[in-house]
N, C-alpha and C positions, 0 to 999 in steps of 0.2 A: 568830923573828919579832918578839919583844919588843925585841931588840937592834936589829934593822933599823928598827923603828918609832921608837925613841929617836934613832937616828942621823939619820933624816929630819927629826925635829923640831928637832934641833940645827942641822942644815943650813939649815932654813927660818928659824931665829931669828938666825943669825949673819950675819957680813958677807958670806958667800958667797951670801946670798939673792939678790943682784943677778944672779947667774949664771942663776937660774931666772926672775926677773921683773924687767924693767927698765922701769918706768913713767916717762912724761914727768913733769917736775917740776910742770907745771901741772895734771896729772890728779889732783886731789884733790877730795874731796867738797865741793860747793858753791862752789868757788873761781870758776867762771865766773859764777855768780850775783852774787857780790860784785864782780867786775870789770865786769859788764855789767848794772847795775840797770835801765837804760833799756830794754834788750831784754825784761826780765821784765815791765816795765810795759806794753810794747806787745804782749805776747803774749796776754793773757787775752781770750778771745772773748766778745762780747756775745751775748745770747740770740737776737737777730734773725738772727745769722749761722747759728746752728743751725737756725732756722726756714727760712731760704733753702736750706740744704743738704738738709733733709728734703723741701721742696717740689721741689727739683731731682731728688731720688731718685724721687719720685712721677712726675714728668714722664718720666724715663728708663724707669720701669716701664710707663707708657702707650705709649712708643715701642716697647718690647719686644713688648707685646701687639699693637700695630698691625702691626709687621713680621711677627709670627708668623701673623697672619691673612692675610698676602699669600702664604703658601706655596701652591703650590711656586714661585711667581715671586719668590723672594727668596733671597739667599745667607745662609749661616750667620753670616757676619761682621756683617751688619746687625742680627742678633738678639744676638749675643755682646757687641758693644761697649757698647750701652746697658745690657745686663744686668750687665756688670762695673761700670759706674758706679752702678747701683742698690746693689750690695754696698758699694762703697767710700764712697759718700756716706751710706748708712745708718749705716755705722760712724762716719763723721765727725760726723754729726748727733747721735749718742749720746755724743759726747765721748770715744770710745774709740780714735780714729785716731792719737793722739799719745802717744809714750812719753817719760818723763822720765829722762834719763841721770844718772850718778852725780855729775857736776860741775854739774848744774843745767840743762844745755842740753836742748832739746826735739828730738825726732826724729819727724817726720811719716811714719810707716811706711805708713799707708793711701794717701797720695798717691804715694809711690814704688812701692808694690805695684800701684796702678792703672796707672801708666806701664809697669811691667814686663809686665803682662798685656794691655795694649791697643796700645802702640806697634808691636811687631812685626807684629801682625795688620793694622793699618792700612797698614804698609809692604808687606805681602803683597798687599793690595788694590791699592795703587798699582802694584806690580810686574806686576799683570795687564794694565796698559795696554800694556806692551812689555817684551820680554826683551832686555837689553843686556849686553855684556861688553867688557872692556878686554883686548885680545889674547886670552888664554885664561882670563881671570879673570871668572867670572860676577858681575856687579855687583849683580844682584838678590839674591844671597846675601850679598854683602859688606855691603849696607845693613842687613841684619838683625843681623849681627855688630856693626856700628857702633852700632846702637840699643841692644843689650844692654850693650855696654861703656860707653856714655854713662850708662845708668842705674846701673851699678855704680860708676862714678867719682862720680856725683852722690851716691850713698849714702855712699861713703867720705868725700866732702867734708862731708857732714852730721854724721858721727859722730866724725871725728877731732878731737882736742883741740889740735893744733898749727896755728897760723895759716898758716905756710908750706906745710904739707902740705895744709891745706884748700884754699887757692887753687891749689896745684899740681894737686890732683885736679879742681878746677873747670875749670882750663885744659884738662886732658886730656878732660874731658867736652865742652868746646866743640869740640875737634878732631874728636871723634867726631860731634858734631852737624853740623858743617860738611860732614863726609863724607856724612852722611845727606842733607843738603839738596842737595849737588852731584849725587849719584846720582839722587835723586828728581826734581829739576828736569830732569835729562837724560832720564829715562824719560818725563816729561810732554812734553818737547820732541819726542821721537821720535813719541809718539802724536799730538801736534798736527800734526807734519809729515805723518804718514800720512793723517789725516782731512782735512787741508786739500787734499789732492790729490783727494779725493772731491767731485765737483761737485754732489752732490745736496743738497737742503735739510737732510736729516738730518745729512749729513757736516759741513756748515758749523755746524750747531747744536751738534754734539758738540765742535767746536773751541772755540766760545765757552764751553761748559760746563767744559771742561778748564782754560781760562784763568782762569775764575772760581775753580775749585777750587785752582788754583795759588796765587792770592792768599790764599785762606783758609788754605791750608797754611802759607805763609810767615808770615802775621800771627799765627796761633794758636800754631804750634810755637815761634816765636821768642820769644813772650811768656813762656813758661815759664822759660827761663834768665834772662831779664831780671827777672822778678818774684822769682826765687830770691835774687838779690843784694840786693833791697830789703827783705827780711824778716829774721827772726832768723838765718837761715842765712847772711846776708851782712853788710850794714852796719847793720841795724836802723833804717831811716829811715821805714818805713811801719808803721802799726798792723796787727796780724795780722787784724783784721776786714776791712780792705781787701785784704790779701793773699789771704785765703780767697775773697773775692768775685771778685778778678781771676782766680784759678785756676778758679773756677766758670765764669766767662765764657769763659775759654780752652778749657775742656772742652766747653762748649756749642758753640763753633765747631769745634774740632778733631775731636770725636767725633760729637755729635748732628747738627749741621748737615751736616758732611762725610758722615756715614753716610747721611742721607736723600738727599743729592745723588748719592752714589755709587749707591745703590739705584735712584733714579729714572732715572739715565742708563743703567745697565747692564740693568735689568729692564723699565722702562716704555718707554724709547725704543729700546733695543737688545734683543738676545736673550739676556741673561744674562751677556754678556762683551763685551769691546771688539772686536767683530767688524767689521772693515773691509768685508768682503764684504756683510754684512747692511746696513750703511749705504749702500754703493754701490747696492744693490738698491732703496733707497728706504724701508726700514723696514717696520713693520707695516702702515701704510696702503697702500703700494704693493703689498705682497704680498696684502693683502685684496682689492684691486682685481683682482689677477691671478687669485685664486680665483673672484671673481665673474664673470670672463670665461670660466670653465669650460674651462680648458685641457685638451685631450684627452690622456690618458695611456696609452691603449691597453690591451693585455692585461696589462700589469704592475700595474694598479691593485689587483687582487685580492691579488697577492703582496705588494705594499707594505702594504696594510691588514693582512694577516695578520702581517707582520713587526712593525708598530706594536703590534698587539694582544699579540704575544709579548713585546715589550719592556715593556709596561705590566703584565704579569703579575707579581704579587707572589711572592716566594720564601718558602718555608716555613722560616724561620729562627727557631730557639728558643734562648733563653738561660735556663738553669736551669728548663727546662720551660715557659717563657712565650714565646709567639710574639711576635716583634717586627714590628709592622705597617709597611706602606709601604716594605719593603726590596725593591728591584729590582736586576737585574743591569746593570752598566755595559755599554754597547754594544761598546766596544772588545774586552773580554775574551770577550764572547759569540760574536763572529764571528772570532776568531783562528783557530780550527780550520777554519772554512769557507774563510777566505782562504788558509790554508796548503795546504789540499786542492786549491785551484785553481792552485797554483804562484805565488801572489802574496804579497807581504809584507803582514801585517795592518796596517801603517802606510802602505801605498801611497796611500791616499786623502788623506793629509795631505802628500804630497810636493810640492804646488804651492799657491801662495796663490790667494785669490779664487775658490775652487771654487764654481760655480753649484749651488745646492741647490733643493730643492722648496719651494714656498711653504707648503704645508700643514705640512711639517716645521718651518719657521721659526715658524709661528703656534702650534704645539704646544710650541715651546721645546726641540726636540731635533733632532739631526742623525743621520740613519740612511741606510744604503744597503742595498738588497735584494741578496741573494746569488743571486737568480734572474736568468738572462741576459735574459729578456724584460723584467723590471722595470728592470734596469740600462739597457737600450736605451730604455725609456720615459722614464727619468730624463734621458737625453741629449736626447731630443726635447723634453722639457718645459723643460729648461734653455735650449736654443736658442731656444725660443719666448719665454721670459721675457726673455732677453738682447736679442732683436731688438725686443721691445716696450718695454723700458726705455730703449734708446738708439735714437732716431729715425733717426740717420744710419746705424746698423747694420741698420736694417730692410730695406734693400736688399741682397739677397744678393750681387750683383756688387760692391757697395761693400765687403762683408766680405772678398771675395777680393782686392780691390785693396789694402786696408790690410794684409792678411796678407802679400801679396807684397812690399810696401814694407819690412816688418820695421823700422819706425821707432818711436821712443818717442813716445807721445802720452798724452792723458788716458785713452785706451782700452787702454793697454798691458796692463793686467791682464785686461781683458775678452778681448782677442785671445789672450792666453796661455791663458786658460781654454778658449776655443774650440779652440785648437790641441790642447790636451791631450785634450779631449773627442773630437776627431776621431781621435786616435791610439788611443783606447780601442776604437773601433768602426771597422774598416776599411771597412765598407760606407758609413759616413758621411764618409769621407775626401774624397769628391768634393763640391765646392761645388755642383755642379748637383744632386747627390743630396740635399743638405741642402735646397736650394730646393724640390725636388720633394716631400720629406717634409713640410716646413712648409706648403707650399701645399695638400697633400692634407688635412692636419690642419685648416687653416682652412676649407676647403670642407666638410669633414664637420661642423664645428661650426656653420657658417652654415646648412647644410641641416637640421640637427637643431633649432637654436635661432636663428631669424632675429633680426638685431639690431633693436632698437626704433628708432623714428624719431629722427633727430638724433644717433644714435650711429654713429661710424665704426668 
């Protein structure tokens, strides 16, 4: 062992040392500082920058608390993103977010770590607008890979000592970023196209909101690589105080403002997701009016209420002997056995778009189907009544028959498709006259029980 140790020491001290370690010529202690004194002068942060960063961390913490109090009408991403900013900006405000490398350069690991933990989550949120692919390639997954590669190339550009390598890595990061932008704008374009076909007020409002979010995305996300080249990581033309404030403003737009707008659109205006059908139905206000009209749901009401109660029942899940509260079973897995027992695929309810749903289910923020035949039939009747009420031209049953016979594309194409699917599910409802009969009897029963007030049609 002693002989081996001596041989290794001789190997490390001799000319063959270059076989084990071949460092660049410029990678020597402090040489970058000597060659770039201006960058060092521009790097020192003023105290007011740390104050701004600390205040921003407090604002992000307030946003976390606000979003947490919105539960259950909030997605986990709306809480996670500002929480990640609380951590990164708290580190930066304490002056611990930057490392000093051997040659004197600075490495802002807190900023890069913040991008790594936030950017993919934001792209997942955007991917919820629409699922797209190029031939057989799922682009929603490709955009995540491009984001992670962009961050890795940016990190390599920040730590490499060779100027050609630094700008080469920066160029590769731009290629990844352009890939992200291209796919993201395509996803938004698909969502805008879908919602623009929905002629309700809510549908048009969502179109305007996505267009606004698209502008925020382009401005905020593009500012990061631009600011990158203006600071010490690039040409050292702007003092790091301004660089830090520009990054803070970009984060305010891309994460905080974006997160609030995303939450407001999906949870306040819509039903927790980019649901085209919900927008076509008119949103929460239209569905509340539908409930106020007291739509008759027949014998299936009891079964539906029992199902909802079963869904809301908490599971007795314990971890290390401690019960975890508010854990419930997802609907899809709960009813797979029941669906399979009836000879149907557990995913058959998702086989067609724009499926009419019950108003009360929307208002409660969940989508459920009763496995009871009577309840399923009641859902069909209820959906038909809501459809005819939402579309005045479809209120006439003969007009429904006429449009269905024409088989033409129109603004009601999805509505007609949903009607056709509903009729196939219940053969007794396949006759247009039978539909008219059932709806008429429902309306007569409601009027007999609860006469309409004066001035109400």
